[in-house]
N, C-alpha and C positions, 0 to 999 in steps of 0.2 A: 504493500500500500504506500509506503514511503517513497519507493522508487517511482511509482505511478504519479505521485504528487510532484516529484522532482521533474519528471517529463512534462507534466502539466505546466510547470512554471518556466520551462525552457522554450516557450514560444508556441507550443501546440494548442494552448488554450487561448481562445479569442478574448479580447477585452469586452467592455460593455457594448461598444458599437463598432467593433472591428473584427475581421476574419483573417486568421493567420494561416497561410499554406506553406508547407515545407516540401522542397524537392527531395529527390532520392538522396543526393549528396548531403543536403542539410539535415535530413532525418538521421542518416547514418552517423554524422558528426555529433549531433546533439545527444542521441541515445547512447553512443559510445562514451560520451563524456559523463553521463549520468549513471549508467549501469556498469557494474564492475565485472559482470559475467558476459560471456558471448563474444563473438567475433564480428568484424565489420561485414564479412560475407553473409553471416546469419542475419544481421540487421537488414542487409540488402534484400535477402529473400523475404523477410517479414514485410518490408515495404512493398514488394511485388505482390504479396498476398493481399495486402490492404488495398492497394491501388488496382482493383479489379477492372475499373473502367479505362485503365492505362492513360490517365490524365497527366501523369508525370508529377503530380503533387497530391498531398493528403492533408487533411485538417483534423482537428480534435474529434469532430463528429464521426469521421470515417474510422478513426482509431478505436473509439469506444464501441461503435457498432460492430466492428470486426471482433473485438474481444468478447462482447456479449454473445455473438453468434458462435464463436469458438467454444465458449464455456457451455452454451446450450447443447451443442453437438457432442461435446465431451460427456456431458451429463446423460444425453440420450444413449451414447455408446455404452456407458457404464451400466445404465438401466437394462439395455438389451442383453448384457452379459449376466445380470442378476435375475431378471424376470424371465421365466421360461417362455419360449416362443413356440406356439402350437400350430400344427397342421389343421386343416378343416376337420370338424367332427365327422366321424365315420360310423355309420350304422352297419353292423355286421348282419349277414343274412339271418332271417328268422328260422332257426333250426328247432328250438325247443317250443313245445306247446304249453308247458307248465313253467312255474317260477324257477329261475336260475338260482340255485342255492350256493354254489361255489365256483370259483375261477382259480386256476393255478397253472403254473408253468413247470414242465418236466425238463429239467436241465439235461438229463442224459440223452434225450432224443429231441431236444429243442422244439417241443410242441406245447400248445396250450390245451388244457382240458376244461370243459365246462360241464357242470352236472345240474340237472333240473330235478325238481321235487319228485317227479314220476319215475326217476331212475334212468333217464336218457343221458348218455355220456356223449359229448361232442369232442372230436379230436381235430384240432386246427394246426396247420403248418405254420412255420415261422413267418410266412407272408400273410397269415391269417386267412388262408383258403381252407374251407372245410374239407377234411380228408375222409372222415368216417364218423358214423354215429353208431353207438352200441347201446342195447337195452340191458340194464342191470336188473337182475332178478334175485330173489332169495326164497328158500324153501319155506320160511316161516309164515309168509303171508302170500295172498293171491296177488297177481300183478296189478289188479285194479285198486288194491288196498296199500300198495307199496308207497312209502314216503321216505325219501332220502333227506337227511338233514345236513350232512357235511361231507367234504372230501379233502384229503391232503395227499401230497406226494412224498414218498419215502425215497429221497433222491439217492442215498448211498446204497440202497439195495434194489433199486429200480422196481419199486412197487408203489401202489396207491392204496389208501385206506378209505373206506366208505362206511358211514354210519346211517342207521335206520331208526325209525320210531318204534320198531319191533324190539328194541333193546339189543340190537346186534351190531357187531363191527366185523366187516369183511376185509381181508387183505388180498389184493389182486396182484398177480405176478405179471409184469410186462415182458419178461423173458421166457414165458412159458412156451413150450413147443406146440401146445394145442391152442395157441392164440391167447386171448384175454381170459384167464381162468382164475377162479377163487382158490387161493392156496390155504388160507386159514379163515375159520369162522369163529368169532368170539361171542359167546352167548351168556345169558343169565346176569346181565348187569342190573343194578338196582333201579336205574332210571334211564330214560332214553338220552343218548348223547346228542347234543345239538351243536357243539363246536369242538374243534380239535386244533392242535399245533404240533409240529414235528421239528425236532432239532437233532443234529448228529455232529459229532466231533470231527472237524475236517482233517485232523491229524491222526485220528484213530476211528475209522468207520465202524468199528464194533460197538463203540459207545454211542448210544442214541436214546432219545426220550420222546415218547408219544404222550401228550397231555390231553386230557378229556374233561369237558364240562357238560353237565347234564341238567335235566329239568328238576331234579330234586335238590339242587344246590351243592352237589358233590363236585369237587375238583380232584381228579385222580390222574396219576401218571404211571405209565409202564416204562421203567428204566431198563433198557437192553444192555447187556454186556458182551454179547457175541452176535451182533446183528448181521455181520457179513457171513457168518456160518449158518445160523438159523435164528429166526425171531423167537420161536417157541420149540419145545421138545416135541419130536414126532413119535408116534407109537412105535414100540420096539419091533413090531412085525411089519412096518411099512418100509418099502424100498425107497432109496434116496431119490431115484428118478421118477418115482410115482407121482402122477398128476392129481390124484384124488384129494379132495378137500379135507383138511384136518379140523375137526370141531373141538373147540376148547371152551370149558366153562370158566366163568369169572372166578368161581370159588377155587379152582385149581391154581390160578395165578395168585390169589390172596394167601392161600395156604403155603405157598413156596414150592409147589411141586415142580414148577419150571425153573431150573437152576440158571437158565440164560437170561432171566429177567426178574425184576422185583416190582412191587407196587408201593407207590407213595400217594397219600391222599389227605384231604382235610374237608370239613363240611361247615366252614365258617359262614357260608352264605345262607345257612339255614335251609329253607325250602324255596328260595328264589331261583329262578332260572339263571343259569350261568351263561351270559351272552358271548363272552370271549375268554380264551385262555392263551397263555404263551409261556414258554420257558426261556429265561435269559441266562446264557452261560457266563456273562460278565458279572451278573449279580449272584449267580448260582441260586436263582429263586424262581418260583412260579408266580405269574401275575394273572389275576382273573377279575372279572367285573360283572355287575348286574345292574338292572334298572332300579334297584331299591335304594333308598336314601340311608340305609344302615348296612355297614360293611360293603359299601359300594365297590371299592377297589381293595383287593387283598393281595399282599405280597407274602408268599410262603417260602421262607428261606430254608435251604437244605442244611442239615447238620451232619458233619463228617462221622462216619462209622455208625450211623444210626438211621433208621427209616423215618424218624420223626421230623416234622416240619415246624419251624418257628414262624409264627404269623404276625403280620402287621396289617391293620385295617384302616381304611379311610372312609369317612362318611361324607357323601356329597349330596346336597339338596337335589331332589328329583331323580337322582341316579344318572348313570351314563350309558350310552349305547355301545361305545367301543373305546379302544385305547391303542396306543402304539408306543414303543420304547426305542430311544436313540442311545445306543451303548456308548458312543464317543462323547456325546454331550451329557450323558447320564440324566436324561429327562424322560418322563412319562407324560404323554399328551392324552387327555381324556376328552371324548366327544359328549358334551353335556346335553341332557334333555332341556336344561335351562338356557339354551342358546349359546352357551359359552364354551370355549376351548381352554382348558386349564393345563398348565405345565407344572409338573411335580418333580422334586428331587426325591428319589426313592429312600434316601437316608434322612431326609428332613420332611416329614409328612404333615407337620402341624399347619402349614399354610402353603398355598401354591407359589411356585417360583415366578409364575406369570399368568396373566389372564388375557386371552385374546378375544376381544369383543367385536361384534360386527354382524353376526348372523341374526336374522329375525325369525328363525324357526329352529326346531330341535336339530342338533348336529348328530348325524347318524354314522359318520365314519371319519377317521383321521389316519393319515399316513405320513411318515417322515420321508423327505428326500435327503438321504443320508449325506451324500457328497456336497450338496448345495447348502446344507443346514437350513432347510426350509421345511414347511409342513403343509400338506393338503388338509382341508376340512370340507365336508360335503353335508349340506343340511336338507331337511325335509322339503323345503320349498325349491329344491333343485338349483341351489347356488353353490358353486365351487369357489372356495377362496384359497389363496396361497399366501402363506405368512413367512416373513423373515424372522427366524427365531432370535437372532441376536438383538434386533431392534424391537421385536414383538409388534411388528406392523404388518398390515395386510398389503401386499405388493401387487396382487392381481385378483380380479373378481370375474368369474365366467358364469353367465346366466343367460337364459332365453334360448339356448341352443339344444337343450335336451328334450327328449320325447315328452309330449304332453299327456299326462295321465293323472287323474285326481288322487287315486290311492295306489301305492306301489310298494313293493318290497325291493330293496336295493342291496347289491353287494359291490364292494370296491376292491380292486386288485391293482397294484402298481408294480410293474417290472422296471426297476430303476436302470438295469443294465441296458435295456432296449428303449428306455424313455417312453414306455407305453402305459397309459392309465385306462383301465377297463372299469366301466360302471354298468351294472345291470339294472334294468327297469322292468320288473316282473320277468317276462320271457324275452325281452329285447336287450341285446348287448351292444354298447356303444364304446368307441375307442377314441381317446384323445392321445395323440402322439406328438412328442416334442420334436421340434425342428433341431437339426444338428447345429451347434454353435460353430459357425464358420466365419472366416474373414469376409466382411462386406465387399471387399475389393476382389473376391474370388470370381473368376470368369465363369459365367453360365451361358448356356445356349437357349434355355427355356426358363420360364418363371416357375415351373413345376417339374417334378420328376419325369424324365424322358423314358418312354416305353418301347420305342422302336425306331430304327434308322434304316433307310434304304438308299441305294444308289441307282439313279436313272442314267444309263449310259448314252441314251439318245440325246437328252438335253444337257448332259454333264452336270447334273444337279444331285445334291444330297437332300433327302427328305426325312424329316424327323417329326415324331408325335409325342404328346405328353398326356399326363393324367387329367389335365385341364381341358381336354378336347381341342387342342390347338395343333395344327400341322404347319411346319415351317419348311421353306425351300431355300437352299444355299447353293451358291456356285462353287463347284469343286476347285476351280482354278484361282479363285480369289478369296473364298471364305465369306463372301458377301451374302447377307440375307436379302433375297430379292422379293419375297412375298411370304405371307402366312395366312392361313385360314383359321379363324377362331370360331368356337362354338359349333364345331362340326357335328357333334352328337349332343348338343345342349350342354349340360353340365356333366355328362357321363364320360368316364375315362375311355380314351382310345387305347385298347390293349394290344393291337397288332395291325400291321398294314401289309399290302402286297401290290405288285404291279402286274398288269396283264402282259401278254406275250409281246405286244407292240410297244410297250412301255409308254403308252399315251393315255392310259387310264390308271387311276389310283384307287385302290380298295381299302377302306378303313373299317376295322371291326371294333365294336365297343361293348362295354359291360351292360349297355342297355339292351343287348341281344340283337342288334341290327348290324348289317354290313352295308356300307354306302359306296357307290361307284361314282368317282369324280373325274372330270377333265382337269387340265392344268390351269384353267381359268377360274376354278372354284365353283363350277356348276355341277350339281349332283344329278346324275341321270337316272339312277335306280336306288331303291332302298329295299334290301333283302331282309326278310324277317327270319333270321337264322334261329332265334329262340322261340319262334312261334308266339310272339307277343309277350314273351317272358324275359326278364333280366337274367342273362347268363354270362359266364366268363368265356370269351372267345380267345383261344390261344394261338390259332394259326388259320390263315386263309391260303388256299392253294388254287391258282387259276390254271386250268388245263385247256386243251384245244376245244373241248365241247362242254366242259362242266366247271363249276366253281365249288370247291369242297371247303367246308367250314367245320372246325372241331374245337374241343376244349371243355365241354361241360356234360357230355353224354357218351354212352357206350356205342353209339351208332354214328356213322358219318352223315352230316347234313349236306345235301347236294342240291345245287341249282343248275338246271340245264340252260345253256346259253341261248338256245332257240326259244326259251320261254321268257326271255327278257324283253317283252314287248310293252309292259306297263311299268309305271314308276314303282308301285308296291308289288313285290314278288314274294310268293310263298315257296317254301322248299318242296322239291320233288321227293320221291321215295328212292332210297338207296336199296338196290335189288339184293345186295348181300345180307341185309338184315344186321342183327346184333351178333358180333363175334367176340368182342372184348368183354372181359369181366369187370373192368373199371373204365373210368372216363378216358376218352382218347385225347391226348395232349398235342400230338405232332404227327407229321406225315412227310413222306418224300416220294418222288416220282422218277422212274427211270424209263425213258422211251424204249420201245414204243408203247408198252402197256403194263409195266410193273409198278404197282403202288404199294407202299408199306405204311402202316400206321402204328404208333406206339402209345401205350397207356400208362397211367400212373401206377399200375400194378406190375409193370415190367414186361408186359406181353407185347410182342411185335407180330402183327398179322400182315401177311403178304397176299395182295389181291391181284386179280386180273382186272385192270381198269376198264377194259372193253366190255366184259361180261358182268363186272361188279361182283364176281364170285370169289370166295376165299380160296387161295392156293395152298398155303401152309401157315403154321404158327410157330413162332420162336419164343422161348421164355427162359428166363433165368430164375429158378425158384430155389427154395431152401435146400433141397437135396443136391444142389449143384448139377442140374441137368437141364437139357433142352427138350422141348416137346414139339414135335411136328404134328401136322394134321392127322397123320396115321397113328399117332400115339407113341411112335418110336422115341426112345430116350437116348441121348448121347451124354455120357458122363463128362463133367468138367474137371479140370485139373484141381488138385487139392491145394494149389497155391492161391486159389481165389480166396480173398479174405477182406475184411473191413480194416480200415485204418486203426492202428493201436491207440490212436488219440481219440477215437470215437467209440463209446461203448456200443456193443452189439445189441440191436433190437431185432430179435428173430421172430417176434410175434407179428407175422405179416397180416393176420386178420385184424389185429388190434390197430397197428399203425401202418398206414399205407401211404405215407407222405412222399411227395416228390421232392421234399427237402431232405428227408432222412433215409428213406428206403433205398437200399443198395441197388435195386434193380429197376427203379422207376425211370421212365423215358421222357426227357424234356426236349430233345432234338434228334432228328434223323437226317442223314445225308448219304446219298449214293456217291460212290467214287466213279463218276461218269467217264473220266479220262482213261480208266483201266478197261481196255477193250478185249483182252484175251483171258478173262476170268474163267470161261468154260474150259480152257486148256490147262491153265495153271492151278486152278482151284483156290486162288487167293481171295482176299476180302474185297467185297464190293459194296458193303454197307457199314456205316459207322453210327453208333448211338451213344448218347450220354445222358446223365441225369443225376439221381440221388447219390449222396455220399461221395461225389466227386469222381465217379468212375466213367471211363470211356471204353467202349467195346467195339471190336471189329468182327463182322459177320460175313459169311458166304451164304447168300440166300438160295443159291442153286443146290448146294449140298446140305442146307439146313444146319449149318455148323457155326458155332462160336469159335473164332480163331484166336482172338486175343482179348485181354482184359487188363487194364492197369488203372491205378489211382492217379488221376491227373492233378487233383487238388485235395490235399489232406485236411480232414477235420474242419471243413468249411461249409458243408451242406451241399445243396444242389448246384449244378453248374450248367452253363449253356455252351454252344460251340458254333463254328462255321468252318467250311472247307472251301478253298479256292477252286475254280473251275478246272484247273489242270491237275487237281488232286495231289498237289505237292505239299501243301501246308494245312495243318490242323490248328485252329485257334480256339482256345477255351477261356471262359471267363467265369468268375465266381461271385459270391455274395459280398466279399470284402473289397471289390474293385480291382482285383488282380487279373491280368491276362497272361496266358502262356502260349508260346509259339512252338509248334512241334513240326519236325521234318518227317513226313510220312511217305515220301516218294518211294522208298524201298522197304516199307513196312508191310508185312503180311502179303507179300506178292505171290507166294506159293502156299499150297495146302500143307498143313501139318496136323498129324493126329494129336499131338500134345499141344494144349493151349498155351499160347505165348503170354507171359505175365510181365515181361520186361517192357517198359515204355519205349516209344520211338525217341530219337535224339531230340533233346530240348534245346531249341535255338536261344530262347530268352524268356525270362519271367519278369514282368514289369507291372506297375500299378498306375494306369492312366486315370483312375477314378478314386474318389474317396468313399464310395458306397457301392452298392450292388450293381453289377453289370447286367443290364436288361436285354441288350441285343448286340450281336456282332455281325458284321457284313464286310466282305472284301470287294474292292473295286479296282479296276485297271484304268489308269489315266496316263496318257503319254507314254505308253508301253511299260509303265511301272505299276507294281502291285502295292496297294495300300489297304490298311485296316480301318474300318469305321466302327466305333463302339459308343453305345449310349448307356446312361446310368441314372440311378435314382438321385444322384447328386446334381441333376438338372443340366448335365453337359453332354455334348457330342464331341468326341475326340477323333482326330485323324493321326494315325501312326503309320510308319512304314513297315515293311515286312520283316525288318530286323528288330522291330520292337522299339524304335526310337520315336518318341512322341513329338510330332511336328507342331501340333497346336490344338486349340479348342475353337470351334465355331462360335463366334460372338466375341472373341478376344479383341481388345481395343488398345493394347499397348503400342506405343509409337517408338520406333527406333530410327536414329539418323543413319545416313549412308556409312559413315565411319564405324558406327557401332555395329552395323550389319556385317561389314567386312571383318571387324575384329572378332565377331562371334560366329564365324562360319561353321565352327564345330557344333554350335548349339543355336541354330537359327530359329527365329519365331516366324510364323507365317500369317498371322492375322493382325491387321491394323499396323503393319510395319512399313516404315518409310525406307525406300531403297531406290536404286537407280533403275529406271525403266529399261535402259539398254544393257543392263548387266548380264542378261542371260542370252543375248543374241548369238554369241559365238558358240553356245552349247545346246541350242535347240535340237540339233540332230543327234545328240549323244544318246546311246541306248545304255541306260544305267545297269540293266540286267547283265550286260556283258562283263561286269566287274567280278562276277562269280568265277570266271576263268583265270583271274589273276591270283597268283600264289602269294607274291609279296607286294604289298601296296605302300608306296611312298606318298607324301603329300603332292597333290596335283600342282601343275605349274601355275594355275591361276590363283592358288593359295600362296605359293612362294613368291610369285612375281605379279601381284595384282595390278601394278602400274602398267605392265605390258598389255593387259587386256582392258583395264578400266581407266587408264591415264589420259584418254583422249579428251576428257573434259575436267576442268577444275571443279572443286567443291561448289563454288558459286554458280558456275554455268550449269552444273548438273542439277542443282536444286531448283533452277528455274523451270526445268521440264518435269518436275515431280507433280503428280496429279493424284494425290491420295485423299480420300474423303474420311473425315474423322469418324471413328466408330464403325465403319463399314467393312474395311478390309484393305488389301493391297492389290496391285495389278497382277495379272496372270503371269507376267514375266518374272516379277519379283518373288511370287510364290514358287515358281519353277526353280528360281535361284536357291530358295530355302531348301526345297526338296533335293536338289542336286548336291548342295553342300552337305546335307544330312546323309545322303547315300555315300559320299566320299568319306565322311567321318566314320560311318559304320564299317565300311570296308577297311579303313585304316586300323580301326580297333580290332576287328576280327583277324 
């Protein structure tokens, strides 16, 4: 403040009736005389920022306005880092017909589970696509009388536990060979368990605790000491591998018959329903709550070498609906029926450490955001608040977006690792997902996640689509966006695109269940009702000579005959082959003249005769490691086939059929069209990829799996593409990584023993910060390039050696000297360079560099003056014609690509 006053007195402040202006030199001189820090160069840069109008002079008003704006922007930036930024509210498909009781995440298989009151279990993949629904039953009650109260995941033993109003607890094994099976049934409890919590020791998986709260006020815990071996004792006459359910009485556990566990309990809640329970390892205590104003919150501390619990109780007016504990802050947050959220120190319970006021209705749920030191609270009037714990202030309020229902039961689940908040409203599940905190200066191609990218070789254009129903068109030689179509499917996501054979028509598929056919002027010619007026997930569109095939949500191919495209609205025709897949078809590939293959999320590949639409044979990778053809003949696979050691095995195919986790799911299929002599050599002619990061090479003529390898380890589902010459395989994963493989000599001949070694890896690189959604190869100027799109909103161009050339939408400006100095790492969008810089090299065929054994720096790098010295910097700059924010000229982009290829060749 004293420095600012000094500057004020040195002529920047006008008098009563005068205005004082300072030139750049005067400003630098006066500020340098007053301020003891900084350099004259920095003061000059400050002057340039203040003098935005380039008047050559500034006054006191300009200086203060600039400082106020800078402080405001700094404050906004700091807020954006503190306050969570959310994506649009997402309503998940209505799967449950009854109230959703529990939501949980299974770490071992990276899937979400939802359980409704009538026993329907929903299994959702990492991308929140529904994979399977299963009906839970119990022998104690009839299905119509079944009432599920709670579900928890036992992550260390890969099991889940479900409780029922019939006073039963069932333990289901996710690794069961018979699918989703009940391993243990615990009966004879004193009251129906309505809430559970599970904890295990991350350093010793044998130590675990299952905490139970019931309607009779009892809080009970089963403390396991050999969980990895067995949760309970099995009967002496039972076989270890036997899948039969073991029935256990609660009296057996209390009496100590089962040596691998013991029971801890207290009934301080009297006969009040226990609404929530939890065990905290840092406190070594059980926490439980009720809606009563007596013994509302109870902490039961474990005592060493004894099963007794030492209890501390807290009385809260009107009771609480829920609580959460932050171990690092050592705080318990309670969701008060009295509209307040209270923070408690578990060691000082006489009064709250803080009271968060602001809700106008009963608070029904609270959850800590551990890393941010923030807190969610959700109230009965559907208002979500986010609190800063340190300042005890509400920093965000979200309301008006949730489903409208007068009376509802709600569950709240927060997956902090994924930044996903789930809230259920009766049978409807909604998702609030945090936006990733990224640099605001990060280059993006779209405002929303990109779903697909194509290359039009006729118009030399790159076409990209996003979840916001926008299609953008970019010039491949400049990176310039030339046009975009918005609202192509209203507000529905564009999930995939395709071009017709002439590349003059664009087809877009959307989650609204329709496929639209566009020309490149933005006119929609036809609207195909692929979902038959239903909202469905379209994963691929394939345009053939006489048909359009659409798939992604059903076990049958949806087909449109081109000769039926006479009206704007078109309904699908009948696929003559009928239903041949056991699961939804996700992808397809076509090999002229008539071979069509389709792949499903269950791992089955069906080979069709496209002319007759009849099935020819079936290929499948199933749990016994075998292939099945149409005739039922089985070919045994190599024993080397295995899942990554970094990913726990989930062999219950009937339980979990996710294209994220299942080893055999199919997300992409490609024929190796350039291989013409497969009939003679018996080599591979089909490639598939999908769950668990695996790639497989098949021979469809011999119904044989020839090779299988793990391309991406421990990352979930992958996608891929293959160039038209069948030389390169490009794979992409959920973390934004892309790998380039040389498959030119891979699986060229038939072998009885399945190959498990991968092809040569050219390079692994990460062009994106998030999931890669689509991969495409394109040939431009006789060079092969890779196009990739991502959830991070970008479309990236890379060369075939894995060197990232740039991002469509990049705006960075470089001077000619900078461009020449950075030939080894050129930028290609928004870059200033000499228009004539590539003229001498337009005829070079860069692919010929593959024949060069030893590569030295090219002459134009060593002696740039020889090629570019015909104009001085001044005269050259006069001919520059670069538009801000749009891109560079085609010649300068070619210069960037040329330099990049020389650089890669030199490195290799």
